[in-house]
mmCIF file as Biopython writes it, N, C-alpha, C and O atoms, coordinates in Angstrom:
data_model
#
loop_
_atom_site.group_PDB
_atom_site.id
_atom_site.type_symbol
_atom_site.label_atom_id
_atom_site.label_alt_id
_atom_site.label_comp_id
_atom_site.label_asym_id
_atom_site.label_entity_id
_atom_site.label_seq_id
_atom_site.pdbx_PDB_ins_code
_atom_site.Cartn_x
_atom_site.Cartn_y
_atom_site.Cartn_z
_atom_site.occupancy
_atom_site.B_iso_or_equiv
_atom_site.auth_seq_id
_atom_site.auth_asym_id
_atom_site.pdbx_PDB_model_num
ATOM 1   N N  . MET A ? 1  ? 27.232  -26.459 -15.060 1.0 0.0 1  A 1 
ATOM 2   C CA . MET A ? 1  ? 26.048  -25.652 -14.867 1.0 0.0 1  A 1 
ATOM 3   C C  . MET A ? 1  ? 24.956  -26.503 -14.217 1.0 0.0 1  A 1 
ATOM 4   O O  . MET A ? 1  ? 24.760  -27.654 -14.606 1.0 0.0 1  A 1 
ATOM 5   N N  . ALA A ? 2  ? 24.252  -25.956 -13.243 1.0 0.0 2  A 1 
ATOM 6   C CA . ALA A ? 2  ? 23.234  -26.711 -12.515 1.0 0.0 2  A 1 
ATOM 7   C C  . ALA A ? 2  ? 21.974  -26.853 -13.361 1.0 0.0 2  A 1 
ATOM 8   O O  . ALA A ? 2  ? 21.446  -25.876 -13.894 1.0 0.0 2  A 1 
ATOM 9   N N  . VAL A ? 3  ? 21.509  -28.086 -13.468 1.0 0.0 3  A 1 
ATOM 10  C CA . VAL A ? 3  ? 20.291  -28.387 -14.218 1.0 0.0 3  A 1 
ATOM 11  C C  . VAL A ? 3  ? 19.410  -29.248 -13.322 1.0 0.0 3  A 1 
ATOM 12  O O  . VAL A ? 3  ? 19.913  -30.194 -12.716 1.0 0.0 3  A 1 
ATOM 13  N N  . PRO A ? 4  ? 18.091  -28.954 -13.211 1.0 0.0 4  A 1 
ATOM 14  C CA . PRO A ? 4  ? 17.226  -29.778 -12.377 1.0 0.0 4  A 1 
ATOM 15  C C  . PRO A ? 4  ? 17.161  -31.216 -12.887 1.0 0.0 4  A 1 
ATOM 16  O O  . PRO A ? 4  ? 17.044  -31.454 -14.089 1.0 0.0 4  A 1 
ATOM 17  N N  . LYS A ? 5  ? 17.237  -32.162 -11.966 1.0 0.0 5  A 1 
ATOM 18  C CA . LYS A ? 5  ? 17.194  -33.577 -12.358 1.0 0.0 5  A 1 
ATOM 19  C C  . LYS A ? 5  ? 15.794  -33.984 -12.788 1.0 0.0 5  A 1 
ATOM 20  O O  . LYS A ? 5  ? 15.627  -34.767 -13.723 1.0 0.0 5  A 1 
ATOM 21  N N  . ARG A ? 6  ? 14.786  -33.448 -12.100 1.0 0.0 6  A 1 
ATOM 22  C CA . ARG A ? 6  ? 13.387  -33.740 -12.423 1.0 0.0 6  A 1 
ATOM 23  C C  . ARG A ? 6  ? 12.636  -32.436 -12.656 1.0 0.0 6  A 1 
ATOM 24  O O  . ARG A ? 6  ? 12.992  -31.389 -12.115 1.0 0.0 6  A 1 
ATOM 25  N N  . ARG A ? 7  ? 11.601  -32.520 -13.463 1.0 0.0 7  A 1 
ATOM 26  C CA . ARG A ? 7  ? 10.759  -31.359 -13.752 1.0 0.0 7  A 1 
ATOM 27  C C  . ARG A ? 7  ? 9.985   -30.962 -12.492 1.0 0.0 7  A 1 
ATOM 28  O O  . ARG A ? 7  ? 9.456   -31.824 -11.790 1.0 0.0 7  A 1 
ATOM 29  N N  . SER A ? 8  ? 9.919   -29.660 -12.208 1.0 0.0 8  A 1 
ATOM 30  C CA . SER A ? 8  ? 9.133   -29.184 -11.070 1.0 0.0 8  A 1 
ATOM 31  C C  . SER A ? 8  ? 7.656   -29.361 -11.374 1.0 0.0 8  A 1 
ATOM 32  O O  . SER A ? 8  ? 7.205   -29.067 -12.481 1.0 0.0 8  A 1 
ATOM 33  N N  . THR A ? 9  ? 6.912   -29.837 -10.402 1.0 0.0 9  A 1 
ATOM 34  C CA . THR A ? 9  ? 5.477   -30.039 -10.603 1.0 0.0 9  A 1 
ATOM 35  C C  . THR A ? 9  ? 4.760   -28.692 -10.629 1.0 0.0 9  A 1 
ATOM 36  O O  . THR A ? 9  ? 5.267   -27.693 -10.118 1.0 0.0 9  A 1 
ATOM 37  N N  . SER A ? 10 ? 3.578   -28.685 -11.230 1.0 0.0 10 A 1 
ATOM 38  C CA . SER A ? 10 ? 2.814   -27.435 -11.310 1.0 0.0 10 A 1 
ATOM 39  C C  . SER A ? 10 ? 2.388   -26.976 -9.927  1.0 0.0 10 A 1 
ATOM 40  O O  . SER A ? 10 ? 2.288   -25.773 -9.686  1.0 0.0 10 A 1 
ATOM 41  N N  . ALA A ? 11 ? 2.135   -27.909 -9.008  1.0 0.0 11 A 1 
ATOM 42  C CA . ALA A ? 11 ? 1.747   -27.535 -7.646  1.0 0.0 11 A 1 
ATOM 43  C C  . ALA A ? 11 ? 2.892   -26.802 -6.942  1.0 0.0 11 A 1 
ATOM 44  O O  . ALA A ? 11 ? 2.668   -25.792 -6.274  1.0 0.0 11 A 1 
ATOM 45  N N  . ARG A ? 12 ? 4.100   -27.304 -7.089  1.0 0.0 12 A 1 
ATOM 46  C CA . ARG A ? 12 ? 5.262   -26.670 -6.461  1.0 0.0 12 A 1 
ATOM 47  C C  . ARG A ? 12 ? 5.525   -25.300 -7.080  1.0 0.0 12 A 1 
ATOM 48  O O  . ARG A ? 12 ? 5.831   -24.339 -6.373  1.0 0.0 12 A 1 
ATOM 49  N N  . ARG A ? 13 ? 5.405   -25.219 -8.398  1.0 0.0 13 A 1 
ATOM 50  C CA . ARG A ? 13 ? 5.582   -23.957 -9.093  1.0 0.0 13 A 1 
ATOM 51  C C  . ARG A ? 13 ? 4.532   -22.934 -8.654  1.0 0.0 13 A 1 
ATOM 52  O O  . ARG A ? 13 ? 4.867   -21.776 -8.403  1.0 0.0 13 A 1 
ATOM 53  N N  . ASP A ? 14 ? 3.278   -23.348 -8.559  1.0 0.0 14 A 1 
ATOM 54  C CA . ASP A ? 14 ? 2.195   -22.443 -8.190  1.0 0.0 14 A 1 
ATOM 55  C C  . ASP A ? 14 ? 2.298   -21.994 -6.739  1.0 0.0 14 A 1 
ATOM 56  O O  . ASP A ? 14 ? 1.931   -20.863 -6.421  1.0 0.0 14 A 1 
ATOM 57  N N  . LYS A ? 15 ? 2.786   -22.850 -5.857  1.0 0.0 15 A 1 
ATOM 58  C CA . LYS A ? 15 ? 2.995   -22.457 -4.459  1.0 0.0 15 A 1 
ATOM 59  C C  . LYS A ? 15 ? 4.039   -21.348 -4.365  1.0 0.0 15 A 1 
ATOM 60  O O  . LYS A ? 15 ? 3.912   -20.435 -3.549  1.0 0.0 15 A 1 
ATOM 61  N N  . ARG A ? 16 ? 5.048   -21.432 -5.186  1.0 0.0 16 A 1 
ATOM 62  C CA . ARG A ? 16 ? 6.106   -20.429 -5.193  1.0 0.0 16 A 1 
ATOM 63  C C  . ARG A ? 16 ? 5.573   -19.089 -5.705  1.0 0.0 16 A 1 
ATOM 64  O O  . ARG A ? 16 ? 6.023   -18.035 -5.255  1.0 0.0 16 A 1 
ATOM 65  N N  . ARG A ? 17 ? 4.636   -19.119 -6.624  1.0 0.0 17 A 1 
ATOM 66  C CA . ARG A ? 17 ? 4.084   -17.901 -7.218  1.0 0.0 17 A 1 
ATOM 67  C C  . ARG A ? 17 ? 2.878   -17.359 -6.464  1.0 0.0 17 A 1 
ATOM 68  O O  . ARG A ? 17 ? 2.321   -16.334 -6.859  1.0 0.0 17 A 1 
ATOM 69  N N  . ALA A ? 18 ? 2.464   -18.015 -5.395  1.0 0.0 18 A 1 
ATOM 70  C CA . ALA A ? 18 ? 1.233   -17.636 -4.705  1.0 0.0 18 A 1 
ATOM 71  C C  . ALA A ? 18 ? 1.346   -16.338 -3.916  1.0 0.0 18 A 1 
ATOM 72  O O  . ALA A ? 18 ? 0.323   -15.766 -3.540  1.0 0.0 18 A 1 
ATOM 73  N N  . ASN A ? 19 ? 2.553   -15.857 -3.654  1.0 0.0 19 A 1 
ATOM 74  C CA . ASN A ? 19 ? 2.725   -14.686 -2.798  1.0 0.0 19 A 1 
ATOM 75  C C  . ASN A ? 19 ? 2.760   -13.373 -3.563  1.0 0.0 19 A 1 
ATOM 76  O O  . ASN A ? 19 ? 3.040   -12.332 -2.970  1.0 0.0 19 A 1 
ATOM 77  N N  . TRP A ? 20 ? 2.488   -13.390 -4.841  1.0 0.0 20 A 1 
ATOM 78  C CA . TRP A ? 20 ? 2.492   -12.166 -5.651  1.0 0.0 20 A 1 
ATOM 79  C C  . TRP A ? 20 ? 1.119   -11.551 -5.654  1.0 0.0 20 A 1 
ATOM 80  O O  . TRP A ? 20 ? 0.411   -11.596 -6.661  1.0 0.0 20 A 1 
ATOM 81  N N  . LYS A ? 21 ? 0.739   -10.978 -4.537  1.0 0.0 21 A 1 
ATOM 82  C CA . LYS A ? 21 ? -0.577  -10.365 -4.399  1.0 0.0 21 A 1 
ATOM 83  C C  . LYS A ? 21 ? -0.408  -8.859  -4.222  1.0 0.0 21 A 1 
ATOM 84  O O  . LYS A ? 21 ? 0.603   -8.391  -3.700  1.0 0.0 21 A 1 
ATOM 85  N N  . ILE A ? 22 ? -1.406  -8.121  -4.661  1.0 0.0 22 A 1 
ATOM 86  C CA . ILE A ? 22 ? -1.403  -6.679  -4.450  1.0 0.0 22 A 1 
ATOM 87  C C  . ILE A ? 22 ? -2.127  -6.407  -3.143  1.0 0.0 22 A 1 
ATOM 88  O O  . ILE A ? 22 ? -3.275  -6.813  -2.962  1.0 0.0 22 A 1 
ATOM 89  N N  . SER A ? 23 ? -1.449  -5.717  -2.231  1.0 0.0 23 A 1 
ATOM 90  C CA . SER A ? 23 ? -2.073  -5.404  -0.955  1.0 0.0 23 A 1 
ATOM 91  C C  . SER A ? 23 ? -2.824  -4.075  -1.066  1.0 0.0 23 A 1 
ATOM 92  O O  . SER A ? 23 ? -2.484  -3.226  -1.891  1.0 0.0 23 A 1 
ATOM 93  N N  . THR A ? 24 ? -3.837  -3.907  -0.236  1.0 0.0 24 A 1 
ATOM 94  C CA . THR A ? 24 ? -4.607  -2.673  -0.248  1.0 0.0 24 A 1 
ATOM 95  C C  . THR A ? 24 ? -3.792  -1.558  0.402   1.0 0.0 24 A 1 
ATOM 96  O O  . THR A ? 24 ? -3.024  -1.826  1.326   1.0 0.0 24 A 1 
ATOM 97  N N  . PRO A ? 25 ? -3.936  -0.332  -0.051  1.0 0.0 25 A 1 
ATOM 98  C CA . PRO A ? 25 ? -3.161  0.759   0.539   1.0 0.0 25 A 1 
ATOM 99  C C  . PRO A ? 25 ? -3.610  1.040   1.972   1.0 0.0 25 A 1 
ATOM 100 O O  . PRO A ? 25 ? -4.780  0.874   2.315   1.0 0.0 25 A 1 
ATOM 101 N N  . ALA A ? 26 ? -2.658  1.469   2.799   1.0 0.0 26 A 1 
ATOM 102 C CA . ALA A ? 26 ? -2.949  1.780   4.200   1.0 0.0 26 A 1 
ATOM 103 C C  . ALA A ? 26 ? -3.696  3.106   4.273   1.0 0.0 26 A 1 
ATOM 104 O O  . ALA A ? 26 ? -3.140  4.157   3.954   1.0 0.0 26 A 1 
ATOM 105 N N  . VAL A ? 27 ? -4.955  3.054   4.692   1.0 0.0 27 A 1 
ATOM 106 C CA . VAL A ? 27 ? -5.793  4.242   4.770   1.0 0.0 27 A 1 
ATOM 107 C C  . VAL A ? 27 ? -6.113  4.505   6.235   1.0 0.0 27 A 1 
ATOM 108 O O  . VAL A ? 27 ? -6.529  3.605   6.964   1.0 0.0 27 A 1 
ATOM 109 N N  . THR A ? 28 ? -5.914  5.758   6.657   1.0 0.0 28 A 1 
ATOM 110 C CA . THR A ? 28 ? -6.207  6.140   8.039   1.0 0.0 28 A 1 
ATOM 111 C C  . THR A ? 28 ? -7.117  7.361   8.047   1.0 0.0 28 A 1 
ATOM 112 O O  . THR A ? 28 ? -7.330  8.008   7.022   1.0 0.0 28 A 1 
ATOM 113 N N  . GLU A ? 29 ? -7.641  7.654   9.211   1.0 0.0 29 A 1 
ATOM 114 C CA . GLU A ? 29 ? -8.520  8.812   9.358   1.0 0.0 29 A 1 
ATOM 115 C C  . GLU A ? 29 ? -7.687  10.037  9.696   1.0 0.0 29 A 1 
ATOM 116 O O  . GLU A ? 29 ? -6.805  9.983   10.553  1.0 0.0 29 A 1 
ATOM 117 N N  . CYS A ? 30 ? -7.969  11.129  9.027   1.0 0.0 30 A 1 
ATOM 118 C CA . CYS A ? 30 ? -7.278  12.398  9.303   1.0 0.0 30 A 1 
ATOM 119 C C  . CYS A ? 30 ? -7.718  12.888  10.680  1.0 0.0 30 A 1 
ATOM 120 O O  . CYS A ? 30 ? -8.920  12.980  10.934  1.0 0.0 30 A 1 
ATOM 121 N N  . PRO A ? 31 ? -6.779  13.207  11.581  1.0 0.0 31 A 1 
ATOM 122 C CA . PRO A ? 31 ? -7.170  13.674  12.915  1.0 0.0 31 A 1 
ATOM 123 C C  . PRO A ? 31 ? -7.796  15.071  12.891  1.0 0.0 31 A 1 
ATOM 124 O O  . PRO A ? 31 ? -8.486  15.465  13.831  1.0 0.0 31 A 1 
ATOM 125 N N  . GLN A ? 32 ? -7.551  15.808  11.815  1.0 0.0 32 A 1 
ATOM 126 C CA . GLN A ? 32 ? -8.050  17.170  11.726  1.0 0.0 32 A 1 
ATOM 127 C C  . GLN A ? 32 ? -9.509  17.218  11.255  1.0 0.0 32 A 1 
ATOM 128 O O  . GLN A ? 32 ? -10.353 17.849  11.891  1.0 0.0 32 A 1 
ATOM 129 N N  . CYS A ? 33 ? -9.797  16.540  10.124  1.0 0.0 33 A 1 
ATOM 130 C CA . CYS A ? 33 ? -11.124 16.660  9.513   1.0 0.0 33 A 1 
ATOM 131 C C  . CYS A ? 33 ? -11.885 15.336  9.460   1.0 0.0 33 A 1 
ATOM 132 O O  . CYS A ? 33 ? -13.010 15.301  8.961   1.0 0.0 33 A 1 
ATOM 133 N N  . SER A ? 34 ? -11.303 14.257  9.957   1.0 0.0 34 A 1 
ATOM 134 C CA . SER A ? 34 ? -11.911 12.911  9.995   1.0 0.0 34 A 1 
ATOM 135 C C  . SER A ? 34 ? -12.179 12.327  8.616   1.0 0.0 34 A 1 
ATOM 136 O O  . SER A ? 34 ? -12.996 11.416  8.480   1.0 0.0 34 A 1 
ATOM 137 N N  . GLU A ? 35 ? -11.512 12.831  7.603   1.0 0.0 35 A 1 
ATOM 138 C CA . GLU A ? 35 ? -11.608 12.289  6.242   1.0 0.0 35 A 1 
ATOM 139 C C  . GLU A ? 35 ? -10.601 11.144  6.114   1.0 0.0 35 A 1 
ATOM 140 O O  . GLU A ? 35 ? -9.531  11.195  6.720   1.0 0.0 35 A 1 
ATOM 141 N N  . MET A ? 36 ? -10.930 10.116  5.333   1.0 0.0 36 A 1 
ATOM 142 C CA . MET A ? 36 ? -9.999  9.013   5.124   1.0 0.0 36 A 1 
ATOM 143 C C  . MET A ? 36 ? -8.904  9.473   4.164   1.0 0.0 36 A 1 
ATOM 144 O O  . MET A ? 36 ? -9.183  10.080  3.130   1.0 0.0 36 A 1 
ATOM 145 N N  . LYS A ? 37 ? -7.627  9.169   4.529   1.0 0.0 37 A 1 
ATOM 146 C CA . LYS A ? 37 ? -6.495  9.577   3.703   1.0 0.0 37 A 1 
ATOM 147 C C  . LYS A ? 37 ? -5.442  8.482   3.718   1.0 0.0 37 A 1 
ATOM 148 O O  . LYS A ? 37 ? -5.465  7.599   4.576   1.0 0.0 37 A 1 
ATOM 149 N N  . LEU A ? 38 ? -4.515  8.541   2.763   1.0 0.0 38 A 1 
ATOM 150 C CA . LEU A ? 38 ? -3.408  7.596   2.749   1.0 0.0 38 A 1 
ATOM 151 C C  . LEU A ? 38 ? -2.448  7.922   3.879   1.0 0.0 38 A 1 
ATOM 152 O O  . LEU A ? 38 ? -2.236  9.092   4.200   1.0 0.0 38 A 1 
ATOM 153 N N  . SER A ? 39 ? -1.868  6.895   4.483   1.0 0.0 39 A 1 
ATOM 154 C CA . SER A ? 39 ? -0.934  7.092   5.592   1.0 0.0 39 A 1 
ATOM 155 C C  . SER A ? 39 ? 0.318   7.830   5.123   1.0 0.0 39 A 1 
ATOM 156 O O  . SER A ? 39 ? 0.771   7.631   3.996   1.0 0.0 39 A 1 
ATOM 157 N N  . HIS A ? 40 ? 0.871   8.671   5.973   1.0 0.0 40 A 1 
ATOM 158 C CA . HIS A ? 40 ? 2.113   9.410   5.739   1.0 0.0 40 A 1 
ATOM 159 C C  . HIS A ? 40 ? 2.007   10.352  4.549   1.0 0.0 40 A 1 
ATOM 160 O O  . HIS A ? 40 ? 2.990   10.585  3.847   1.0 0.0 40 A 1 
ATOM 161 N N  . ARG A ? 41 ? 0.813   10.893  4.323   1.0 0.0 41 A 1 
ATOM 162 C CA . ARG A ? 41 ? 0.608   11.840  3.239   1.0 0.0 41 A 1 
ATOM 163 C C  . ARG A ? 41 ? -0.261  12.992  3.720   1.0 0.0 41 A 1 
ATOM 164 O O  . ARG A ? 41 ? -1.002  12.856  4.693   1.0 0.0 41 A 1 
ATOM 165 N N  . VAL A ? 42 ? -0.166  14.123  3.036   1.0 0.0 42 A 1 
ATOM 166 C CA . VAL A ? 42 ? -0.967  15.296  3.370   1.0 0.0 42 A 1 
ATOM 167 C C  . VAL A ? 42 ? -2.420  14.997  3.041   1.0 0.0 42 A 1 
ATOM 168 O O  . VAL A ? 42 ? -2.718  14.387  2.014   1.0 0.0 42 A 1 
ATOM 169 N N  . CYS A ? 43 ? -3.326  15.430  3.919   1.0 0.0 43 A 1 
ATOM 170 C CA . CYS A ? 43 ? -4.757  15.258  3.679   1.0 0.0 43 A 1 
ATOM 171 C C  . CYS A ? 43 ? -5.169  16.175  2.541   1.0 0.0 43 A 1 
ATOM 172 O O  . CYS A ? 43 ? -4.862  17.367  2.552   1.0 0.0 43 A 1 
ATOM 173 N N  . LYS A ? 44 ? -5.873  15.610  1.546   1.0 0.0 44 A 1 
ATOM 174 C CA . LYS A ? 44 ? -6.278  16.404  0.386   1.0 0.0 44 A 1 
ATOM 175 C C  . LYS A ? 44 ? -7.410  17.360  0.715   1.0 0.0 44 A 1 
ATOM 176 O O  . LYS A ? 44 ? -7.579  18.383  0.051   1.0 0.0 44 A 1 
ATOM 177 N N  . LYS A ? 45 ? -8.186  17.029  1.739   1.0 0.0 45 A 1 
ATOM 178 C CA . LYS A ? 45 ? -9.343  17.868  2.055   1.0 0.0 45 A 1 
ATOM 179 C C  . LYS A ? 45 ? -8.953  19.107  2.869   1.0 0.0 45 A 1 
ATOM 180 O O  . LYS A ? 45 ? -9.346  20.224  2.531   1.0 0.0 45 A 1 
ATOM 181 N N  . CYS A ? 46 ? -8.182  18.906  3.939   1.0 0.0 46 A 1 
ATOM 182 C CA . CYS A ? 46 ? -7.874  20.037  4.816   1.0 0.0 46 A 1 
ATOM 183 C C  . CYS A ? 46 ? -6.445  20.562  4.660   1.0 0.0 46 A 1 
ATOM 184 O O  . CYS A ? 46 ? -6.163  21.682  5.088   1.0 0.0 46 A 1 
ATOM 185 N N  . GLY A ? 47 ? -5.532  19.786  4.059   1.0 0.0 47 A 1 
ATOM 186 C CA . GLY A ? 47 ? -4.165  20.255  3.844   1.0 0.0 47 A 1 
ATOM 187 C C  . GLY A ? 47 ? -3.249  20.101  5.040   1.0 0.0 47 A 1 
ATOM 188 O O  . GLY A ? 47 ? -2.177  20.705  5.068   1.0 0.0 47 A 1 
ATOM 189 N N  . TYR A ? 48 ? -3.640  19.305  6.035   1.0 0.0 48 A 1 
ATOM 190 C CA . TYR A ? 48 ? -2.818  19.118  7.226   1.0 0.0 48 A 1 
ATOM 191 C C  . TYR A ? 48 ? -1.999  17.836  7.128   1.0 0.0 48 A 1 
ATOM 192 O O  . TYR A ? 48 ? -2.427  16.852  6.525   1.0 0.0 48 A 1 
ATOM 193 N N  . TYR A ? 49 ? -0.810  17.866  7.735   1.0 0.0 49 A 1 
ATOM 194 C CA . TYR A ? 49 ? 0.024   16.686  7.904   1.0 0.0 49 A 1 
ATOM 195 C C  . TYR A ? 49 ? 0.716   16.817  9.253   1.0 0.0 49 A 1 
ATOM 196 O O  . TYR A ? 49 ? 1.335   17.840  9.545   1.0 0.0 49 A 1 
ATOM 197 N N  . ASP A ? 50 ? 0.608   15.785  10.069  1.0 0.0 50 A 1 
ATOM 198 C CA . ASP A ? 50 ? 1.210   15.770  11.398  1.0 0.0 50 A 1 
ATOM 199 C C  . ASP A ? 50 ? 0.735   16.968  12.225  1.0 0.0 50 A 1 
ATOM 200 O O  . ASP A ? 50 ? 1.517   17.607  12.929  1.0 0.0 50 A 1 
ATOM 201 N N  . ARG A ? 51 ? -0.560  17.252  12.120  1.0 0.0 51 A 1 
ATOM 202 C CA . ARG A ? 51 ? -1.247  18.329  12.845  1.0 0.0 51 A 1 
ATOM 203 C C  . ARG A ? 51 ? -0.706  19.722  12.522  1.0 0.0 51 A 1 
ATOM 204 O O  . ARG A ? 51 ? -0.862  20.648  13.318  1.0 0.0 51 A 1 
ATOM 205 N N  . LYS A ? 52 ? -0.064  19.875  11.345  1.0 0.0 52 A 1 
ATOM 206 C CA . LYS A ? 52 ? 0.434   21.170  10.904  1.0 0.0 52 A 1 
ATOM 207 C C  . LYS A ? 52 ? -0.140  21.473  9.529   1.0 0.0 52 A 1 
ATOM 208 O O  . LYS A ? 52 ? -0.256  20.571  8.699   1.0 0.0 52 A 1 
ATOM 209 N N  . LYS A ? 53 ? -0.501  22.728  9.271   1.0 0.0 53 A 1 
ATOM 210 C CA . LYS A ? 53 ? -1.000  23.154  7.969   1.0 0.0 53 A 1 
ATOM 211 C C  . LYS A ? 53 ? 0.161   23.156  6.999   1.0 0.0 53 A 1 
ATOM 212 O O  . LYS A ? 53 ? 1.142   23.871  7.203   1.0 0.0 53 A 1 
ATOM 213 N N  . VAL A ? 54 ? 0.059   22.365  5.945   1.0 0.0 54 A 1 
ATOM 214 C CA . VAL A ? 54 ? 1.150   22.220  4.999   1.0 0.0 54 A 1 
ATOM 215 C C  . VAL A ? 54 ? 0.820   22.890  3.675   1.0 0.0 54 A 1 
ATOM 216 O O  . VAL A ? 54 ? 1.662   23.581  3.102   1.0 0.0 54 A 1 
ATOM 217 N N  . ILE A ? 55 ? -0.415  22.688  3.179   1.0 0.0 55 A 1 
ATOM 218 C CA . ILE A ? 55 ? -0.814  23.280  1.905   1.0 0.0 55 A 1 
ATOM 219 C C  . ILE A ? 55 ? -2.126  24.008  2.076   1.0 0.0 55 A 1 
ATOM 220 O O  . ILE A ? 55 ? -2.940  23.670  2.935   1.0 0.0 55 A 1 
ATOM 221 N N  . GLU A ? 56 ? -2.313  25.011  1.247   1.0 0.0 56 A 1 
ATOM 222 C CA . GLU A ? 56 ? -3.589  25.747  1.243   1.0 0.0 56 A 1 
ATOM 223 C C  . GLU A ? 56 ? -4.578  24.987  0.373   1.0 0.0 56 A 1 
ATOM 224 O O  . GLU A ? 56 ? -4.240  24.550  -0.727  1.0 0.0 56 A 1 
ATOM 225 N N  . THR A ? 57 ? -5.806  24.831  0.870   1.0 0.0 57 A 1 
ATOM 226 C CA . THR A ? 57 ? -6.848  24.167  0.110   1.0 0.0 57 A 1 
ATOM 227 C C  . THR A ? 57 ? -8.014  25.122  -0.067  1.0 0.0 57 A 1 
ATOM 228 O O  . THR A ? 57 ? -8.274  25.969  0.788   1.0 0.0 57 A 1 
ATOM 229 N N  . ALA A ? 58 ? -8.707  24.979  -1.172  1.0 0.0 58 A 1 
ATOM 230 C CA . ALA A ? 58 ? -9.885  25.795  -1.435  1.0 0.0 58 A 1 
ATOM 231 C C  . ALA A ? 58 ? -11.100 25.103  -0.821  1.0 0.0 58 A 1 
ATOM 232 O O  . ALA A ? 58 ? -11.623 24.144  -1.389  1.0 0.0 58 A 1 
ATOM 233 N N  . GLU A ? 59 ? -11.539 25.575  0.310   1.0 0.0 59 A 1 
ATOM 234 C CA . GLU A ? 59 ? -12.670 24.949  0.997   1.0 0.0 59 A 1 
ATOM 235 C C  . GLU A ? 59 ? -13.922 25.779  0.845   1.0 0.0 59 A 1 
ATOM 236 O O  . GLU A ? 59 ? -14.977 25.406  1.359   1.0 0.0 59 A 1 
#
């Protein structure tokens, strides 16, 4: 069974763990109503997706 010969330093360990970050969600402007919305999702304000009416909204 493989066993490390020397203890890993805290710097090496922390460098390995440095990439666990939460990225911000991709937000774009709705072409229909200019409201900010999540990418690849139906706009909550106007109900459009890909320039087509998908859901009815109470405006």
